C-alpha positions in Angstrom: 19.2 -46.5 3.9 19.2 -42.8 3.6 21.7 -42.5 6.4 24.0 -45.0 4.6 23.9 -43.1 1.3 24.5 -39.8 3.1 27.5 -41.3 4.9 29.0 -42.6 1.7 28.6 -39.2 0.0 30.3 -37.4 2.9 33.1 -40.0 3.2 33.8 -40.0 -0.6 33.7 -36.2 -0.7 36.3 -35.9 2.0 38.6 -38.3 0.1 38.3 -36.3 -3.1 39.6 -33.1 -1.5 42.6 -34.8 0.2 46.1 -33.7 -0.7 47.4 -34.7 -4.2 50.9 -35.6 -2.9 49.4 -38.5 -1.0 48.4 -40.0 -4.4 52.0 -39.7 -5.5 53.0 -41.6 -2.4 50.7 -44.5 -3.3 52.5 -45.1 -6.6 56.0 -44.4 -5.4 56.9 -46.4 -2.3 60.0 -45.1 -0.6 62.0 -47.9 1.1 65.4 -48.2 2.6 66.2 -51.1 0.3 65.9 -49.7 -3.2 65.8 -53.2 -4.6 62.5 -54.0 -2.9 59.5 -53.8 -5.2 56.4 -51.7 -4.2 53.4 -53.6 -2.9 51.5 -55.7 -5.5 48.2 -54.3 -4.3 47.2 -50.9 -3.1 44.4 -52.1 -0.7 44.5 -54.6 2.1 41.9 -56.7 0.2 41.8 -57.6 -3.5 38.0 -57.6 -3.4 36.9 -59.4 -0.2 39.8 -61.8 0.0 43.0 -60.6 1.6 45.9 -59.2 -0.4 49.6 -59.2 0.4 49.6 -55.6 1.5 50.0 -54.9 5.2 49.5 -51.9 7.3 52.7 -50.0 8.2 54.1 -49.9 11.7 51.9 -48.0 14.2 49.2 -47.4 11.7 45.5 -47.9 12.7 42.9 -48.7 10.1 39.2 -48.5 10.7 37.3 -50.8 8.3 33.7 -50.5 7.2 32.5 -53.2 4.8 28.9 -53.4 3.5 27.2 -56.0 1.4 23.7 -55.3 0.3 21.1 -58.0 -0.5 20.5 -60.0 -3.7 20.0 -57.6 -6.6 17.9 -60.3 -8.5 15.0 -59.7 -6.1 14.3 -56.5 -8.0 12.4 -53.4 -7.0 10.5 -55.1 -4.1 13.7 -55.1 -2.0 15.1 -52.1 -3.9 17.6 -54.3 -5.7 19.1 -55.5 -2.4 19.3 -52.2 -0.6 16.8 -53.3 2.0 18.8 -56.3 3.1 22.4 -55.6 4.1 25.2 -57.1 6.1 27.9 -54.8 7.7 31.3 -55.5 9.1 33.1 -53.1 11.4 36.8 -53.7 12.3 40.2 -52.3 13.2 43.7 -53.2 12.0 46.9 -52.3 13.8 50.4 -52.5 12.4 52.6 -53.9 15.1 55.6 -53.7 12.8 55.9 -53.2 9.0 55.7 -57.0 8.7 53.0 -57.8 11.2 49.5 -56.5 11.7 46.6 -57.6 14.0 42.9 -57.2 13.3 39.6 -57.5 15.0 36.1 -57.3 13.4 32.5 -58.0 13.9 29.9 -58.8 11.2 26.1 -58.5 11.5 25.4 -61.6 9.5 25.7 -64.6 11.8 27.0 -62.1 14.5 30.5 -63.2 13.8 33.7 -61.9 15.5 37.0 -62.5 13.8 40.5 -61.9 15.1 43.4 -62.2 12.6 47.2 -61.9 12.3 48.8 -61.0 9.0 52.6 -61.3 8.6 55.2 -60.9 5.9 57.4 -63.9 5.1 59.2 -62.9 1.9 59.4 -59.7 -0.1 59.5 -59.3 -3.8 62.8 -57.8 -5.0 65.3 -58.0 -7.7 66.6 -61.2 -6.2 63.2 -62.8 -5.4 60.1 -62.8 -7.7 57.3 -63.0 -5.1 55.7 -61.5 -2.0 54.7 -64.2 0.5 52.4 -63.4 3.4 50.8 -65.6 6.0 47.3 -64.9 7.3 45.5 -66.7 10.3 42.0 -66.1 11.6 39.9 -67.4 14.5 36.2 -66.7 14.3 33.5 -66.9 16.9 29.9 -67.4 15.7 27.8 -65.7 18.5 24.5 -66.3 16.6 24.4 -70.0 17.5 21.7 -70.8 20.1 21.1 -73.6 22.6 17.5 -73.6 21.3 18.9 -75.2 18.1 21.9 -76.9 19.6 21.0 -78.0 23.2 24.5 -79.3 24.0 26.3 -76.2 22.5 29.7 -75.4 24.0 31.8 -72.4 23.5 34.3 -74.4 21.4 31.5 -75.2 19.0 31.3 -71.6 18.0 34.9 -71.5 16.8 36.3 -71.8 13.3 39.8 -71.2 11.9 41.4 -70.1 8.7 45.0 -70.4 7.5 46.1 -68.8 4.2 49.3 -68.3 2.3 49.1 -65.1 0.2 51.5 -65.3 -2.8 51.6 -62.4 -5.1 53.8 -60.9 -7.9 53.8 -57.3 -9.2 54.6 -57.7 -12.9 54.6 -54.0 -13.6 53.0 -50.8 -12.4 49.6 -51.8 -13.7 49.3 -55.5 -13.3 49.6 -57.9 -10.3 48.4 -61.4 -9.5 48.0 -63.4 -6.3 47.6 -67.1 -5.6 45.9 -68.0 -2.2 45.9 -71.6 -1.0 43.6 -71.8 2.0 42.5 -74.1 4.8 39.3 -73.8 6.9 38.4 -75.8 9.9 35.0 -75.6 11.6 34.3 -77.1 15.0 30.6 -77.2 14.3 29.3 -77.9 10.8 26.4 -79.5 8.9 27.8 -82.7 7.4 25.0 -82.8 4.8 26.1 -79.6 3.2 29.8 -79.1 4.1 32.9 -80.8 5.4 34.6 -80.1 8.7 37.9 -79.4 7.0 37.8 -77.5 3.7 40.7 -76.7 1.3 40.4 -73.9 -1.2 42.6 -72.2 -3.8 42.1 -68.6 -4.9 43.4 -66.6 -7.8 43.1 -62.8 -7.7 44.4 -59.9 -9.7 44.5 -56.2 -10.2 44.8 -54.1 -13.4 45.2 -50.4 -13.2 43.3 -48.6 -15.9 44.0 -45.0 -14.9 45.9 -42.9 -12.3 43.3 -43.5 -9.7 41.3 -46.6 -10.7 42.0 -50.3 -11.0 39.8 -53.3 -11.8 40.2 -56.2 -9.5 38.8 -59.8 -9.5 39.1 -63.0 -7.5 37.8 -66.5 -7.6 38.2 -69.3 -5.0 37.7 -73.0 -5.8 36.5 -75.0 -2.8 37.5 -78.7 -3.0 34.8 -79.7 -0.5 32.7 -82.2 -2.6 29.8 -82.1 -0.2 29.4 -78.3 -0.2 25.9 -76.9 -0.7 27.6 -73.5 -1.2 29.1 -72.0 -4.3 32.7 -70.9 -5.2 33.0 -67.2 -4.4 33.6 -65.0 -7.4 34.0 -61.2 -7.0 34.7 -58.3 -9.3 35.6 -54.9 -7.9 37.0 -51.4 -8.6 39.6 -49.7 -6.5 39.3 -45.9 -6.4 42.4 -44.2 -5.0 41.5 -40.9 -3.4 43.9 -38.8 -1.4 46.1 -41.7 -0.2 43.1 -44.0 0.6 41.4 -46.7 -1.4 37.6 -46.9 -1.7 36.4 -50.3 -3.1 33.2 -50.9 -5.0 32.3 -54.5 -5.8 29.9 -57.2 -7.0 30.1 -60.7 -5.5 28.0 -63.9 -5.1 28.8 -64.1 -1.3 27.0 -61.7 1.0 29.2 -62.4 4.0 32.1 -60.0 4.8 33.9 -62.2 7.3 36.9 -64.1 5.9 35.6 -67.6 6.7 32.0 -66.8 5.8 33.0 -65.3 2.5 35.0 -68.4 1.5 32.7 -71.1 2.7 29.1 -69.7 2.6 28.7 -68.1 -0.8 25.1 -68.7 -1.9 24.5 -66.6 -5.0 24.6 -67.8 -8.6 26.1 -65.4 -11.1 24.3 -67.0 -14.0 21.0 -66.3 -12.3 21.8 -62.8 -11.4 22.0 -63.7 -7.7 24.8 -61.2 -6.8 25.4 -58.7 -4.0 26.6 -55.1 -4.4 28.9 -53.8 -1.7 31.9 -51.6 -0.7 34.9 -51.5 1.5 36.1 -48.3 3.3 39.4 -48.0 5.0 40.4 -45.0 7.1 44.0 -44.9 8.4 45.2 -43.0 11.4 
């Protein structure tokens, strides 16, 4: 835990001393088409769910996402700091309109590969950004001890999303996210094989460097044992990069896990503190 806090301190300090002109670049996007609006979101995620922002061509992002344990357990588990889940990943901008990602999360030992692609851009002639997002996940935590007839295909699950956002002004943006999840292996007593969700997320900028973000997904799976994921976060823009702090009722960092395996209850204080770090090269 000490190493984690030291890492955060060094990382955030490095951001704080970055060049101020990079901050200006965040708020003023230069494009060849002056009629095209700047991105609705400054980070690649609203909180944990994806935003309509894409990495630029030839950009590499290194992603470190951390979710600590349930804060309601109190001092015994140091308010969740003793029980953490971490995701490490990379994102590459193939073009300005297409990026590919690969990540691995400690919880359930899940690998995810994703493709994110721009379909439509908000402009003076069109009111929305529309982005497609597809993920294939591999759960390597499954064991033949529990599933004697386990096949590789049983480890796979899939996500398809349409990310639809609008930047209303410099401070305020909203996004609608219809989603579909398919799991090859599932527990019929607690969830469906095919799950449909709709998410609503937004960002409100409260200062030059800080915005408040929130997102909520409704899962229309009537059999689900799990909860609808609700997350609140803060974007801190530092030297051209965004550092995200958040509270959520879903400890999982993976896209599919976050959407379909939220276990915490906000009303009972069962929430998880976490952060997202992005470093671009």
